Each structure stands twice: as C-alpha cells, then as structure tokens.
C-alpha positions as CSV (number, residue, x, y, z in Angstrom):
1,X,-51.7,167.6,56.0
2,X,-55.4,167.0,56.4
3,X,-57.6,170.2,56.3
4,X,-61.0,171.2,57.5
5,X,-63.2,173.6,55.5
6,X,-65.0,176.1,57.8
7,X,-67.8,178.2,56.5
8,X,-69.8,180.9,58.3
9,X,-71.9,183.9,57.4
10,X,-71.0,187.5,58.1
11,X,-73.2,190.5,57.2
12,X,-71.7,192.5,54.3
13,X,-72.1,195.7,56.2
14,X,-70.0,194.3,59.1
15,X,-67.3,193.3,56.6
16,X,-67.4,196.7,54.9
17,X,-66.7,198.4,58.2
18,X,-63.6,196.3,58.8
19,X,-61.8,197.6,55.8
20,X,-60.9,194.1,54.7
21,X,-60.3,193.4,51.0
22,X,-63.4,191.5,50.0
23,X,-61.7,190.0,47.0
24,X,-59.2,188.3,49.3
25,X,-61.4,187.8,52.4
26,X,-60.7,184.1,52.8
27,X,-57.0,184.7,52.9
28,X,-57.4,187.7,55.3
29,X,-59.7,185.8,57.7
30,X,-57.3,182.8,57.7
31,X,-54.4,185.0,58.5
32,X,-56.3,186.9,61.3
33,X,-57.4,183.5,62.7
34,X,-53.8,182.3,62.8
35,X,-52.6,185.5,64.5
36,X,-55.4,185.2,67.0
37,X,-54.4,181.7,67.9
38,X,-50.8,182.7,68.2
39,X,-51.7,185.7,70.4
40,X,-53.6,183.5,72.8
41,X,-50.6,181.0,72.9
42,X,-52.6,178.2,71.3
43,X,-50.0,177.7,68.5
44,X,-46.4,178.5,67.7
45,X,-45.2,181.3,65.4
46,X,-44.3,178.7,62.7
47,X,-47.7,177.1,63.0
48,X,-49.4,180.5,62.7
49,X,-47.5,181.1,59.5
50,X,-48.4,177.7,58.2
51,X,-52.1,178.2,58.9
52,X,-52.1,181.8,57.6
53,X,-50.2,180.8,54.5
54,X,-47.5,183.4,55.1
55,X,-43.8,183.5,55.8
56,X,-42.5,184.8,59.2
57,X,-41.5,188.0,57.5
58,X,-45.0,188.4,56.2
59,X,-46.3,187.7,59.7
60,X,-44.1,190.4,61.1
61,X,-45.2,192.9,58.4
62,X,-48.9,192.2,59.1
63,X,-48.2,192.4,62.8
64,X,-47.1,196.0,62.4
65,X,-50.8,197.0,62.2
66,X,-52.2,194.2,64.5
67,X,-49.5,194.6,67.2
68,X,-49.7,191.1,68.6
69,X,-47.0,190.4,71.2
70,X,-44.3,188.1,69.8
71,X,-43.7,185.2,72.2
72,X,-40.0,184.3,71.7
73,X,-37.8,183.5,74.6
74,X,-34.3,182.1,75.2
75,X,-35.5,178.5,74.8
76,X,-37.0,179.4,71.4
77,X,-33.7,181.0,70.4
78,X,-31.7,178.0,71.6
79,X,-34.0,175.6,69.7
80,X,-33.7,177.7,66.5
81,X,-29.9,177.9,66.8
82,X,-29.7,174.1,67.2
83,X,-31.9,173.6,64.1
84,X,-29.7,176.0,62.1
85,X,-26.6,174.1,63.3
86,X,-28.1,170.9,61.8
87,X,-28.5,172.5,58.3
C-alpha cells in the first residue's frame, strides 16, 4: 500500500490541553483521524482500523471514551457472515 506522509504544526500548549500522550502523538493523531473519517462515513470500520493501526477490538476500546456511533447494519452483518463462511 502506498502511503502519504502528512506534517503540520500544533502549538505545544494546545496539545498539552488535550491530554494526549506526547510520546505517542503520531499514533494517537492517526487513530483519531481514522475515527473521525469513520464517524463521518468516509471510510469503513475495517479501513479505519487499518489507517489507525489498530484491531477492531482496540477501536471499540478507544471508542468507549470517544463514543463514535458504530455504523453496522444487516447488510454489513450478511457480508461478514458470507466472508466467514468462505474461511
């Protein structure tokens, strides 16, 4: 997969107020970006996990604090069941 490196500047004071772990800020921002895209229905749950570098279980754990609505309907369940049947 081809990747794109994105850089931007944020005042340290603003980051300090977020409570984010500055030692792992790149990971945290990447995960938050993935959740944001998922929340706004720009990407699927599996794509959000891929972008955020996390499993679905980690996504759900992180979502306990973020409280993003999970978009999962009958068609998604049917698709997942079909994929599992092929395994």
